[in-house]
N, C-alpha and C positions, 0 to 999 in steps of 0.2 A: 892336241897331244891328245892322242886316243884311247881315250877309256874300256879299260877290257871290264868288264860282266866276272863276277864271280860266282861260277859254278860247284854246285855240290855235287860230287861224286856222290854213286850210288853207295860204295862202304861206307863211305862218311854219315851220308843219311841214315844206315842201318846202325850206326854204331850210334848218329842221334839219337835214335828212335828207343835203342835201345838204354840208352842213357837214361834218357824221360821215363819209360819204363821201370827202371828201376830210382829210378829217385820216385817215383810215386810208390811202390810199395815198403818203398822206408819209409814213406810217413803215416804207407798202414800200419806196419810192424809197430813202429812208436807211439802208433794214437791206440791200438790193442793190447799190446803191453806182450805181446806171443815171441819169446823169445827161450825158452826152456820145454815150450811145451809142442808136441804133437800138429799141435791145429793148425791147416793149413788155410791159407789165406786168400781172397780171390778176390779179382778186380776187375770189371767192364768198365769197358770203359763209352761205351755208350748211353749216353742218359734219354735221349729219348728216341723211341722205336717206331717204326711203320715199316707193314710190310714190303717186305727186299731192303731193307735195314740191314748190312750184316751188324755181325756183334761179333765182338773181342773179347776172349775172356782169358786173362793172367792169372794162372797162380803162383804163390810163394810158399817151396814145399823146403818146411823146416829139415835141420839137424836130426839124427846123425850125421856124418859124414856121409856127405850120396854119392853115391861111384860116378867115373866119368863119363860125361858128356858130350861126343855133338854136337854143335847146331843144327837142328833137323832131327835128331834121333826121337826117335816118340817112345812114347813113354808109358807104362798098364796103365793108364787114365781115359777119360774120356769124360764129352760135356754129352749133352743132352737137353734138345728144349722138345718138350710135351706143351697139351693144352690142357684147358681146367680139369677136365675129362681121362689125366693119367695119359691122354695117347701123343705114343711116340713119334714127336715130328721130327726133329731132323738130328745127328750125335757126328760128332770129327772128336781122331783126336788130340793127346795133348803131343807136342813133340815139345824139347827142349832148345829153351833159346840161349838163356847162360844164365852165370853162376855172380850174387852178388855177396858180401859178410858185412855181417852188422857182430857187434860187439863177442868179434873170436869166432860167430858161426859163421858155418856153408847154407847159404838158403838156393836153392833151385829156381828161376824164373819157366814156366812153362807155360803155352801157349795157345787156345784152341782156335777155330771162326769157323764163325754161324752164320747165320742167315735166314730173317724168318721169310715164309713163304709168300709168295706175292699175292697167293689166294687167302691166304690166314685170314679171317673175321670173328676171331675174338678180342676181347676187349685187351685181355692180359694171356701171358707169355710165361709158362716155367723153364728158368735152368735148373740143373742137375749134375752136380758131378761124380761118376762112377769109377768102378775098378775094373779097367778091365776082363774081362773071363780069359784071355790069351795065358797060358805062360810068359812069366819073360826071368833073364837072369837078375835082374833086381829089384824082384817082386817082395823080399823080404823086405827089403829098402821101404815100401810103399806100403805094402801090406798094412804096419800100424800105425797109419794116418789116421788123422779124425776130419774127414772129408767137410767141406763147407755145408751146409747146411738149401735146403730147396728155396731160390731166389723167384720174386716174383715182378715180373714187369708188363707196366702198361703197353701194351699195343694202338697209336693214332689212327687213325684210316688217312689214309693216303688222301690229299687235294691235290687236284689238276689246273693249271691254267685254262683256261675257254675263252672262246671269241667268236662271236655270232656274226657272221657277213651275211648282207641284204641283198639279194637278192635284186639285180634291177637293169635296164641298158649295157653300164659299163663291165659288169660283168661277163654276157655275151660277145661284149663290140672285143677285147683278150682276144677269143679266138676268130673271130667271123671277120674283124676289121684290117683292114693291110695296115701294116706297119713294113717301114726297109730293115728299118735295125734289126726289128723282132725276126723278123727273117734272115738277113743275116745270120746271129748269134745260133737260130736251130742249121742252117749248114756248115757252121764252125762246129758247132758240136756232132750235126751227125760225120764226118766228114772224120771227125777223134774218135769217135765209137766203133766206125767201119773201119779203122785202121788197123795193119798190122804188122806196123812197125813196132820191131820191141823194147823201143827206146826209153825212157822214164820219162811224167809226163808231169 
C-alpha cells in the first residue's frame, strides 16, 4: 500500500505562522495587563543575535478601533537598529499582518524585519520603534500610541568551523598521479559545461 506524504502549502504555513504569532502576542498582553491603555507591546522573535542574524519585530497595537488594512500594507511606523553611540545602522517599515481580538477589543499585529550587518563588531545593538515622518491617512490612529522603549540586545561574534589540511605527497598525487576514474569524470563534466542543449540537467 502506497503511503502519501503530507505537504504543507504556502497558504497553510502562513496561517500557522500568524496563528503562532497571535498566540504569543495574546500571552504577552495577558502578562502585561495591557488592554485599555494605548501602550504598544513589542515581541522580538530572536533570542540570540550574531552578525548576519535576521531580526523579526512584532508590534501589538491596541485600540481604539483600528482602520482597515490588508496584509502587507505599510504602517506609519518603523524599526531602527543603532549602535551604542546612537549611530543609525538600519531601518525597516512595519507592515500589517493580522488583527486579533482580546476582551472584546481589536489589536493590530504589525511586523518589521531587520538584519544585523555582517560587519557589525560591537557587543550590543539597540532597537527602537519610531513614527514615520511621512503623513498617512491613518496617522491620527497611530499618533496617540505609547511606543516601546529602546531594547538592548547582546550580539555574539560568529564562529566558523575550520579544518587544517596538512600538505604532503598525497595532495600532490591528486593532481599529478594518473587516475582513469578521475579523467572520466572530468571529461563528462567538461562535456556538460560546454553543451549547448537547452534541456534541463
